C-alpha positions as CSV (number, residue, x, y, z in Angstrom):
1,X,-3.8,88.9,-59.7
2,X,-4.3,88.4,-56.0
3,X,-7.3,86.9,-54.4
4,X,-9.4,89.3,-52.4
5,X,-9.4,88.3,-48.7
6,X,-12.8,88.0,-47.2
7,X,-13.3,89.3,-43.7
8,X,-15.5,87.0,-41.8
9,X,-18.5,88.4,-40.0
10,X,-18.5,88.7,-36.2
11,X,-20.0,85.7,-34.4
12,X,-23.5,85.7,-33.0
13,X,-24.9,83.3,-30.4
14,X,-26.4,81.1,-33.2
15,X,-23.2,81.0,-35.2
16,X,-21.2,80.3,-32.1
17,X,-23.5,77.3,-31.3
18,X,-23.1,76.1,-34.9
19,X,-19.4,76.2,-34.6
20,X,-19.5,74.3,-31.3
21,X,-21.8,71.7,-32.7
22,X,-19.7,71.2,-35.8
23,X,-16.6,70.8,-33.7
24,X,-18.0,68.2,-31.3
25,X,-19.5,66.3,-34.3
26,X,-16.2,66.1,-36.0
27,X,-13.8,65.6,-33.1
28,X,-13.8,63.7,-29.8
29,X,-12.9,66.4,-27.5
30,X,-12.8,67.7,-23.9
31,X,-14.5,70.6,-22.3
32,X,-11.3,72.5,-22.1
33,X,-10.5,72.0,-25.8
34,X,-14.0,73.0,-26.9
35,X,-13.8,76.1,-24.8
36,X,-10.3,77.0,-26.2
37,X,-11.6,76.5,-29.8
38,X,-14.6,78.7,-29.3
39,X,-12.5,81.4,-27.6
40,X,-10.0,81.3,-30.5
41,X,-12.8,81.7,-33.0
42,X,-14.1,84.7,-31.0
43,X,-10.6,86.3,-31.1
44,X,-10.4,85.7,-34.9
45,X,-13.8,87.0,-35.8
46,X,-15.1,89.1,-32.9
47,X,-18.5,89.1,-31.1
48,X,-21.6,90.7,-32.5
49,X,-23.9,89.7,-29.7
50,X,-24.7,91.7,-26.5
51,X,-22.7,91.1,-23.4
52,X,-20.1,88.4,-22.9
53,X,-20.0,85.5,-25.3
54,X,-21.6,82.5,-23.7
55,X,-18.7,80.1,-24.1
56,X,-18.7,78.5,-20.7
57,X,-22.5,78.1,-20.7
58,X,-22.3,76.5,-24.1
59,X,-19.5,74.1,-23.0
60,X,-21.4,73.2,-19.8
61,X,-24.6,72.6,-21.8
62,X,-22.8,70.3,-24.2
63,X,-21.2,68.4,-21.3
64,X,-24.7,68.0,-19.7
65,X,-26.1,66.8,-23.0
66,X,-23.3,64.2,-23.3
67,X,-21.8,65.7,-26.4
68,X,-18.5,66.3,-24.5
69,X,-17.5,63.7,-21.9
70,X,-14.0,64.3,-20.4
71,X,-14.0,60.8,-18.7
72,X,-14.7,58.9,-21.9
73,X,-12.2,61.0,-23.8
74,X,-9.6,60.4,-21.1
75,X,-10.2,56.7,-21.1
76,X,-9.8,56.5,-24.9
77,X,-6.7,58.7,-24.9
78,X,-5.0,56.8,-22.1
79,X,-5.7,53.5,-23.8
80,X,-4.3,54.8,-27.1
81,X,-1.1,56.1,-25.5
82,X,-0.6,52.8,-23.6
83,X,-1.0,50.8,-26.7
84,X,1.6,52.9,-28.4
85,X,4.0,52.2,-25.6
86,X,3.9,55.3,-23.5
87,X,4.1,55.1,-19.7
88,X,1.8,56.3,-16.9
89,X,3.6,59.7,-16.4
90,X,3.2,60.6,-20.1
91,X,-0.4,59.5,-20.1
92,X,-1.1,61.7,-17.2
93,X,0.7,64.6,-18.8
94,X,-1.2,64.3,-22.0
95,X,-4.5,64.2,-20.1
96,X,-3.5,67.3,-18.1
97,X,-2.6,69.2,-21.3
98,X,-6.0,68.4,-22.7
99,X,-7.6,70.0,-19.6
100,X,-8.7,66.8,-17.8
101,X,-9.2,67.4,-14.1
102,X,-6.9,65.8,-11.6
103,X,-9.6,63.5,-10.2
104,X,-10.3,62.0,-13.6
105,X,-6.6,61.7,-14.4
106,X,-6.1,59.7,-11.2
107,X,-8.9,57.4,-12.2
108,X,-7.3,56.8,-15.6
109,X,-3.9,55.9,-14.1
110,X,-2.9,52.6,-15.6
111,X,-2.5,49.6,-13.3
112,X,0.8,47.8,-13.0
113,X,-0.1,45.2,-15.6
114,X,-1.0,47.9,-18.2
115,X,2.2,49.8,-17.4
116,X,4.3,46.6,-18.0
117,X,2.6,45.8,-21.2
118,X,3.1,49.4,-22.5
119,X,6.8,49.2,-21.7
120,X,7.0,45.8,-23.5
121,X,5.4,47.4,-26.6
122,X,8.0,50.2,-26.5
123,X,10.9,47.8,-26.0
124,X,9.8,45.6,-28.9
125,X,9.2,48.6,-31.2
126,X,12.4,50.3,-30.4
127,X,14.4,47.1,-30.0
128,X,15.5,47.8,-26.4
129,X,17.0,45.4,-24.0
130,X,16.7,41.7,-25.1
131,X,15.0,42.8,-28.4
132,X,18.2,44.5,-29.6
133,X,19.9,43.2,-32.7
134,X,23.3,43.2,-31.0
135,X,24.7,43.0,-27.5
136,X,24.3,46.1,-25.5
137,X,27.2,48.0,-23.8
138,X,26.6,50.2,-20.7
139,X,26.2,53.5,-22.6
140,X,23.6,52.0,-24.9
141,X,21.7,50.5,-21.9
142,X,21.7,54.0,-20.3
143,X,20.4,55.6,-23.5
144,X,17.6,53.0,-23.7
145,X,16.7,53.6,-20.1
146,X,16.6,57.3,-20.6
147,X,14.4,56.9,-23.6
148,X,12.0,54.8,-21.6
149,X,12.0,57.4,-18.8
150,X,11.2,60.1,-21.3
151,X,8.3,58.0,-22.6
152,X,6.9,58.0,-19.1
153,X,7.9,54.7,-17.7
154,X,9.2,54.2,-14.2
155,X,12.9,53.7,-13.5
156,X,12.2,50.2,-12.1
157,X,10.3,49.1,-15.2
158,X,12.9,50.6,-17.6
159,X,15.8,49.0,-15.9
160,X,14.1,45.6,-15.7
161,X,13.4,45.5,-19.4
162,X,16.7,46.9,-20.6
163,X,18.6,44.5,-18.3
164,X,16.5,41.4,-19.1
165,X,18.3,38.5,-20.6
166,X,15.8,37.3,-23.2
167,X,12.5,38.3,-24.8
168,X,10.5,35.4,-23.3
169,X,11.4,36.5,-19.8
170,X,10.2,40.1,-20.5
171,X,6.9,38.8,-22.0
172,X,6.3,36.5,-19.0
173,X,7.0,39.4,-16.7
174,X,4.6,41.7,-18.5
175,X,1.9,39.1,-18.4
176,X,2.4,38.3,-14.7
177,X,1.1,41.6,-13.3
178,X,-0.8,40.2,-10.5
179,X,-4.1,39.8,-12.4
180,X,-4.9,43.5,-11.8
181,X,-6.5,44.3,-15.1
């Protein structure tokens, strides 16, 4: 016996607003993500109201009310990625994919000290450079540098960590980032 599939009713302005409110109440989000969610729901269910669905107006109103704040979301996301060991380039890419404007992405760019600490987190977690369990040969060093580059770290930072002689040196270097942050 198969379950009968229920066709959802087309959306109205009131139901669209309910969906938007439920979404922002449940998820920290950006204006672009909220807009994409509402447009997807409209594609799935259709529009019963007159004219064009008020997606952009609804997103803008929620931004004005403070329900959606791209700068706050970007700051939280950037901090989370840095704590997990990702570099500045990957942070910027993630913010761009979430629809964060270039100006806000530039403001969220981590300072040198934060970039060094993020690289240190990655090196410890993945046992790169002086944190490795065994001596590294050249091919293994190159693989580790490549992994750090893919994680968004600069070549200078990746090389410095992978070629460091001992963990204490790397930790001192990460903490000596000119008192920027």
